[in-house]
Every structure is written in C-alpha cells, then in structure tokens.
N, C-alpha and C positions, 0 to 999 in steps of 0.2 A: 741571596743565594751564594753559597760558597763555591768557588771554582778551584779545582785542584789540577796541577800539571806535573806529571812525573817526567823525569829525564834520567840520563845516565846509563840506559840499557845498551846492550851491544853483545859482541862475541868475546868470550873469555875462556881460557883453557882450564880444564879441571885442576883443582888445587889453587887456583888464583883467587883474586878479590875484585870486588866491584862495589861502588857506592851509588845508591839510587837516591837522588833528592826528589822531594815533592814540595812544590811551591803552592801556598794558599793565597787567595786573593784578598781576604778580609782580616781585619784585626780580631774578628770574632773567632778566628782560628784557635786562639788560646783558650777558648771555652770548651773545645772538643778534646776528647781522647782521640788519638789517631792510630789507625790500623793499616797494615799492609796485607794484601791478599795476593794470590797468584793463580793463574790458570794455565795448565799445561795442555798441549794439543790433545783433543779428544777427551778431556776430563773436565769436571766441574771446578768452580772456583774454590780455592782452599785458603783458609786462614793461615797467616804466617806469623804476625807479631802485632803487638799493641803497646802503645805508650800512653800514660795518663796525661791529662791536660798540663800538669806541672812538670812532667818529665821524670817524676820521682819513682814511678812504678812502671814496670814492663812485664810483658808476658809473651812467651814464645811457643809455637807449635813444637812438638817433640822432634819433628823432622829437621828443624833448623837450630834447635837449642844448642848453645855452645859454639855455633859457627856464625850466626847472624846477630847483629846488634841494631836495635831501633833506638833512635834518639831524636830530639827536637831542639829547635832554637826559636823560641816564641818571639824574640825581638825581630827576627827576620821572617817570621811566618813560614818556617820550613820544618819539615820532618824528613828524616833520612833512614835508609836501610843499608847498613854496612854488611856486605855479604863476603864472608871469608871461607876458605877451603871449599869452594863450590864444587859440585859434581854434576854430571849430566842430568840427574834427576831434578836439579834446580832450574832446568830450562822451562821457561814459562813467560807469559805476559804478567807483569807485576803492576798492581794497582794500589794506590793509597786511598783511604776513605776516612770520613769523619764519623765519630760515634758519640751520640748524645746519651745513650743508655749508660747506666752506671758501670764503673770499672769492677765488674764482677762476672764470674764464670756463668754460662759459657760465653766465649768471645767469637764464635764462628757463625753466628746467625747473621746472614747478610742483611736481613731486613732491619737490623738494629744500627745499620750504618746509613747515614742520610745522603751524603755526597760522595761521589766517586770521580777519580780522574779517568783519563782515556787509556791509561796503561802504557808501559814501556816494555819492549821485548828484551829478554835476557836469554842468550843461547850459550850453553856450556859445552865445549868440545872435549872429547875424551882423548 
C-alpha cells in the first residue's frame, strides 16, 4: 500500500507563493501518475493538477493554469505543487493522490485515484 504525506501548507498572502511537497513511501511511486486535488470549506473535492509517471506530461485545471506548477522527483519519491500568484479562492485542503488509470481525460474522477494523503491546509489572506 502506498502512503502519501503532504506538507508545506500554511497561511500566505494573496499574490504570494507556496510549495507543497508530497512524499511517497514506496519505490512503486514512479509507476503512478500523480495528482493534486483540493477541497475548500463547504465544497466538494476539486481536481487541480496531474503529472505523468515520467514527469513529461502535465495537466491543469483552468482555475490554476498559468499559476500552479506540478512536478516530481522520482529519485526522491516526491511530487510537488508550486503555487504562485495565489488568491483567496485557492484556500483549501490540498491532497496528493496516485493514479493508475491512463494519462487521458477526464482527470477529475476521484475513483480513478487509488491512494490519498491526509491533506495539508492552505489559507490565502486578502
């Protein structure tokens, strides 16, 4: 069973940046595409970004495209979400997750993600 641990959350001012690391426990990590989701207060979980197993392909939700960057380091079993130009609408709990389904649209079906971390809170102040 893959275990995922997110970190790096906290309070950031609007317009600022934050990087969220997600550490995976097993070397099988490199077999998975890796995604980030988020859940804002009172809302359902929302797809944010996905990176292919090799790191060569990425996909972003329209709400974060051009501001967030997803990347991975397979040698370290890590995936990252670099958040730039954040705004209060980015306030949410952020989760990383493993995806065994193909790297093909749609990417927002939660049941296609097998393992999830516990989440890290990001709060953006205006």
